[in-house]
N, C-alpha and C positions, 0 to 999 in steps of 0.2 A: 478483427484487426482494423483500426482506424488509420486511413492513409493521410499522411501529412501533406498539406498544400505547399508549405514552405519549410525550409530547414529551420529548426528551432532557434539557431543563433541569429537568423535574419530578423527575428522579432524581439530580440533582447536589447538591441541598441540601435534605434532608428533615428536618424537626424531629423530635426524639426525646427521650425521657427514660429514664434508667436505672431499672429496677425492682429488680433485685437478682440474686444468684447462686442459682439453683434447682438447678443441676446442676454437679458438679465440672468445672472447666475452661470453663464457659460463663457468660455474663452475659445476662440477659433485659433487653431494651429494649422500649419501646412507641413505635411510629412514629405520628406525627400525633395524639397524645393530645389530647382536647378538641375535635376537629374532626368535624363531621357525624355520620354513622352510626358512625364509629369513635371515639366519645366517650371511651372508655377507652384508645384506641390499639390499633394492630395489633401484637400481641406478636411478637418475633423473638428467638431465642436466637443469640448471637454468641460465637465463640471468644474467651476472655479475652485471648489474645495479640494480638488486633486493637486492643485499647484502649490508648491512650497512658497513661503513668503518671498517676495521680491522677484519672482519669475513670471509674472503675469503681464509685464510691459511689452508693447509691440517691439518687434525685431529682436527679442531675446532668443538666443540660440539654445536649443534644448536637445537632450537625448530622451527618447521615449521608449518604454517597454510596452509591447502589445501582446495580447493573448491570441489564441488561435482564431477567434472571431474578429480580430483586428480592433478590439476595444483597448483603450489606454489603461494600463495597469499602474504605471508610475512614470514620473517625469523628473529630470534633474538637469542642472546647468551644464552646458557644453562649453568647454574652454575654447577660446578662439585661437 
């Protein structure tokens, strides 16, 4: 039996914000920015191909789905 590190619903809809493109082909996002000890957010570099059109601009608010290894599965726009 595999023990879960986090409840599955915690990984389904994680708030994030686009920081910018620091490396060719990748876009940096910050997960949970403004929350607790991760006040600046936990940075994550995501392949640009995972981003839907129009969601790669800095300061874009996103929802992110993560897998058990904390890899980004999907991204979509977060309404303000």
